[in-house]
PAPADO-919823 format. One record per residue (C-alpha): x, y, z; residue number from 1; residue in three letters. Coordinates in nm, 3 decimals. Example, Ala and Ser with C-alpha at 12.3 -4.5 7.8 and 13.67 -1.06 7.14 Angstrom:
<recs>
@c1 = 1.230, c2 = -0.450, c3 = 0.780, nr = 1, rest = ALA
@c1 = 1.367, c2 = -0.106, c3 = 0.714, nr = 2, rest = SER
</recs>
This chain:
<recs>
@c1 = -0.309, c2 = 1.007, c3 = -2.160, nr = 1, rest = MET
@c1 = -0.018, c2 = 0.769, c3 = -2.117, nr = 2, rest = ARG
@c1 = 0.028, c2 = 0.614, c3 = -1.772, nr = 3, rest = ARG
@c1 = 0.361, c2 = 0.532, c3 = -1.615, nr = 4, rest = LEU
@c1 = 0.455, c2 = 0.276, c3 = -1.351, nr = 5, rest = LYS
@c1 = 0.703, c2 = 0.401, c3 = -1.089, nr = 6, rest = LEU
@c1 = 0.881, c2 = 0.100, c3 = -0.936, nr = 7, rest = ILE
@c1 = 1.076, c2 = 0.037, c3 = -0.618, nr = 8, rest = TRP
@c1 = 1.279, c2 = -0.288, c3 = -0.620, nr = 9, rest = ASP
@c1 = 1.354, c2 = -0.491, c3 = -0.310, nr = 10, rest = PHE
@c1 = 1.581, c2 = -0.795, c3 = -0.306, nr = 11, rest = ARG
@c1 = 1.667, c2 = -1.061, c3 = -0.054, nr = 12, rest = GLY
@c1 = 1.480, c2 = -1.302, c3 = 0.171, nr = 13, rest = PRO
@c1 = 1.265, c2 = -1.021, c3 = 0.321, nr = 14, rest = ASN
@c1 = 1.191, c2 = -0.852, c3 = -0.012, nr = 15, rest = ALA
@c1 = 0.817, c2 = -0.922, c3 = -0.009, nr = 16, rest = LEU
@c1 = 0.770, c2 = -0.791, c3 = 0.346, nr = 17, rest = ARG
@c1 = 0.967, c2 = -0.478, c3 = 0.264, nr = 18, rest = ILE
@c1 = 0.769, c2 = -0.419, c3 = -0.058, nr = 19, rest = ALA
@c1 = 0.443, c2 = -0.463, c3 = 0.132, nr = 20, rest = GLU
@c1 = 0.560, c2 = -0.214, c3 = 0.395, nr = 21, rest = HIS
@c1 = 0.667, c2 = 0.036, c3 = 0.128, nr = 22, rest = HIS
@c1 = 0.323, c2 = -0.007, c3 = -0.033, nr = 23, rest = HIS
@c1 = 0.163, c2 = 0.109, c3 = 0.294, nr = 24, rest = VAL
@c1 = 0.376, c2 = 0.425, c3 = 0.291, nr = 25, rest = HIS
@c1 = 0.290, c2 = 0.496, c3 = -0.072, nr = 26, rest = LEU
@c1 = -0.082, c2 = 0.467, c3 = 0.009, nr = 27, rest = LYS
@c1 = -0.037, c2 = 0.706, c3 = 0.301, nr = 28, rest = GLU
@c1 = 0.144, c2 = 0.955, c3 = 0.078, nr = 29, rest = TYR
@c1 = -0.137, c2 = 0.945, c3 = -0.180, nr = 30, rest = ILE
@c1 = -0.398, c2 = 1.000, c3 = 0.088, nr = 31, rest = LYS
@c1 = -0.221, c2 = 1.291, c3 = 0.257, nr = 32, rest = THR
@c1 = -0.139, c2 = 1.450, c3 = -0.080, nr = 33, rest = SER
@c1 = -0.501, c2 = 1.405, c3 = -0.195, nr = 34, rest = GLU
@c1 = -0.396, c2 = 1.250, c3 = -0.527, nr = 35, rest = LEU
@c1 = -0.655, c2 = 1.085, c3 = -0.752, nr = 36, rest = ASN
@c1 = -0.653, c2 = 0.814, c3 = -1.019, nr = 37, rest = ASN
@c1 = -0.339, c2 = 0.645, c3 = -0.887, nr = 38, rest = ILE
@c1 = -0.286, c2 = 0.271, c3 = -0.857, nr = 39, rest = ILE
@c1 = -0.056, c2 = 0.149, c3 = -0.580, nr = 40, rest = VAL
@c1 = 0.034, c2 = -0.215, c3 = -0.517, nr = 41, rest = ASP
@c1 = 0.316, c2 = -0.461, c3 = -0.454, nr = 42, rest = PHE
@c1 = 0.416, c2 = -0.787, c3 = -0.618, nr = 43, rest = GLU
@c1 = 0.659, c2 = -1.076, c3 = -0.567, nr = 44, rest = ALA
@c1 = 0.857, c2 = -1.134, c3 = -0.886, nr = 45, rest = LEU
@c1 = 1.053, c2 = -1.424, c3 = -0.731, nr = 46, rest = SER
@c1 = 1.149, c2 = -1.554, c3 = -0.387, nr = 47, rest = ASP
@c1 = 1.425, c2 = -1.295, c3 = -0.368, nr = 48, rest = MET
@c1 = 1.283, c2 = -1.000, c3 = -0.567, nr = 49, rest = HIS
@c1 = 0.967, c2 = -0.801, c3 = -0.497, nr = 50, rest = SER
@c1 = 0.845, c2 = -0.460, c3 = -0.602, nr = 51, rest = ILE
@c1 = 0.618, c2 = -0.186, c3 = -0.479, nr = 52, rest = ALA
@c1 = 0.475, c2 = 0.033, c3 = -0.752, nr = 53, rest = PHE
@c1 = 0.262, c2 = 0.335, c3 = -0.829, nr = 54, rest = MET
@c1 = 0.084, c2 = 0.400, c3 = -1.160, nr = 55, rest = VAL
@c1 = 0.037, c2 = 0.767, c3 = -1.245, nr = 56, rest = VAL
@c1 = -0.062, c2 = 0.984, c3 = -1.540, nr = 57, rest = ASP
@c1 = 0.243, c2 = 1.099, c3 = -1.732, nr = 58, rest = GLU
@c1 = 0.186, c2 = 1.466, c3 = -1.645, nr = 59, rest = ASP
@c1 = 0.208, c2 = 1.385, c3 = -1.271, nr = 60, rest = LYS
@c1 = 0.517, c2 = 1.165, c3 = -1.301, nr = 61, rest = MET
@c1 = 0.802, c2 = 1.416, c3 = -1.272, nr = 62, rest = GLN
@c1 = 0.710, c2 = 1.580, c3 = -0.939, nr = 63, rest = PRO
@c1 = 0.626, c2 = 1.241, c3 = -0.785, nr = 64, rest = LEU
@c1 = 0.950, c2 = 1.092, c3 = -0.918, nr = 65, rest = ARG
@c1 = 1.151, c2 = 1.379, c3 = -0.770, nr = 66, rest = ASP
@c1 = 0.986, c2 = 1.348, c3 = -0.429, nr = 67, rest = ILE
@c1 = 0.950, c2 = 0.969, c3 = -0.395, nr = 68, rest = LEU
@c1 = 1.266, c2 = 0.860, c3 = -0.584, nr = 69, rest = LYS
@c1 = 1.159, c2 = 0.530, c3 = -0.743, nr = 70, rest = PRO
@c1 = 1.434, c2 = 0.297, c3 = -0.860, nr = 71, rest = HIS
@c1 = 1.295, c2 = 0.277, c3 = -1.213, nr = 72, rest = ARG
@c1 = 0.987, c2 = 0.329, c3 = -1.428, nr = 73, rest = GLY
@c1 = 0.811, c2 = 0.192, c3 = -1.733, nr = 74, rest = GLN
@c1 = 0.507, c2 = 0.256, c3 = -1.947, nr = 75, rest = VAL
@c1 = 0.202, c2 = 0.096, c3 = -1.785, nr = 76, rest = PHE
@c1 = -0.027, c2 = -0.131, c3 = -1.983, nr = 77, rest = SER
@c1 = -0.342, c2 = -0.287, c3 = -1.836, nr = 78, rest = ASP
</recs>
C-alpha cells in the first residue's frame, strides 16, 4: 500500500517552535482517534521554514485530510 505524507508548513523566526507544538497536537489526535501505523514528526527545513507531518496509508488519507487540513501532501518514501 502506498503511504502519503501530509505536511503543515510554518515560516518565520518561530517556525520550528510552532511545528514542534503542532506535532504535539497531531500525536494527541492520533492517540484519541486510536489510529495505528502512523508516523508523526517535525523537521526544520531552514532557519525560517519548518514542517510538521503525518505519514498515513493512502486509504486513510482523505478523511484525515478533510479533518486536519494539511497545507500539502506528497508520496512518502523511506
